C-alpha positions as a printed Julia matrix, in Angstrom:
112×3 Matrix{Float64}:
 -19.26  -10.93  -15.39
 -17.07  -10.04  -12.42
 -15.08   -6.89  -12.3
 -12.17   -6.9    -9.85
 -12.07   -4.06   -7.34
  -8.94   -4.02   -5.24
  -7.4    -1.34   -3.1
  -3.69   -0.7    -2.73
  -2.12   -0.71    0.72
  -2.1     3.1     0.63
  -5.8     3.27   -0.29
  -6.69    0.74    2.42
  -4.69    2.76    4.94
  -6.52    5.97    4.07
  -9.92    4.28    4.05
  -9.27    2.86    7.54
  -7.93    6.25    8.64
 -11.14    7.92    7.42
 -13.22    5.29    9.23
 -11.35    5.88   12.5
 -11.51    9.66   12.18
 -15.22    9.42   11.39
 -15.99    7.1    14.31
 -13.74    8.64   16.95
 -13.28   12.24   15.85
 -16.49   13.33   14.16
 -18.83   11.0    16.01
 -16.94   11.67   19.24
 -17.52   15.41   18.84
 -21.23   14.74   18.27
 -21.45   12.46   21.32
 -19.6    14.99   23.47
 -21.95   17.76   22.4
 -24.96   15.52   22.95
 -23.98   14.71   26.54
 -22.27   17.98   27.51
 -25.06   20.18   26.09
 -28.23   18.08   25.92
 -30.35   21.02   24.71
 -28.14   21.58   21.66
 -29.78   18.81   19.64
 -33.22   20.32   20.18
 -31.87   23.72   19.16
 -30.34   22.22   16.02
 -33.65   20.6    15.07
 -35.46   23.94   15.32
 -32.8    25.67   13.18
 -33.91   25.29    9.53
 -30.36   25.29    8.15
 -29.2    22.56   10.56
 -32.39   20.58    9.94
 -31.77   20.76    6.17
 -28.25   19.34    6.61
 -29.59   16.55    8.85
 -32.32   15.61    6.38
 -29.84   15.69    3.5
 -27.47   13.37    5.38
 -30.31   10.93    6.11
 -31.43   10.94    2.46
 -27.86   10.39    1.23
 -27.43    7.56    3.73
 -30.45    5.8     2.2
 -29.27    6.44   -1.36
 -25.77    5.13   -0.59
 -27.19    2.05    1.13
 -29.28    1.31   -1.97
 -26.48    1.99   -4.48
 -23.84   -0.02   -2.62
 -26.18   -3.02   -2.73
 -27.25   -2.46   -6.33
 -23.7    -2.04   -7.58
 -22.45   -4.96   -5.5
 -19.61   -2.92   -4.02
 -19.99   -4.38   -0.54
 -21.19   -7.53    1.12
 -22.52   -5.41    3.99
 -26.32   -5.57    3.81
 -28.04   -2.24    3.24
 -29.65   -2.38    6.69
 -26.27   -2.84    8.36
 -24.91    0.08    6.34
 -27.74    2.22    7.73
 -26.98    1.03   11.29
 -23.25    1.72   10.83
 -24.07    5.18    9.48
 -26.37    6.04   12.37
 -23.94    4.74   15.0
 -20.63    5.93   13.52
 -21.53    8.4    10.78
 -21.15    8.21    7.01
 -17.41    8.91    7.25
 -17.17    5.64    9.21
 -19.75    3.49    7.41
 -18.68    4.11    3.8
 -15.02    3.06    4.17
 -16.02    0.03    6.26
 -18.58   -1.04    3.65
 -16.06   -0.59    0.82
 -13.33   -2.51    2.62
 -15.7    -5.43    3.2
 -15.96   -6.04   -0.54
 -17.4    -9.22   -1.99
 -14.83  -11.99   -2.28
 -13.84  -12.69   -5.88
 -14.61   -9.24   -7.19
 -17.68   -7.13   -7.8
 -20.71   -8.28   -9.78
 -21.26   -6.27  -12.93
 -25.07   -5.97  -13.1
 -24.94   -4.34  -16.56
 -23.63   -7.56  -18.12
 -26.81   -9.53  -17.32
């Protein structure tokens, strides 16, 4: 059974806006900090609070990659979702994966 998932023009606009802000703004700030202050990443890894946030983000990236594939919400393969997340951040990868939905709707795995 297929369940149709469609986004309005407004929702698509905001998803693309989030993807751009995530890739350029948030990831840009990270890249700037990485190149302008190369020692900052090492300092963040030795800070237990920062390390906890980093580990949590990596775990959630894996969980989202699995769930997007299991629920059939995107035709982006889980490995590409992980690559997009590592390169552009979750704020970039999630909207991109949702906007590249399967043609013809979303598979409903509970109807099997």
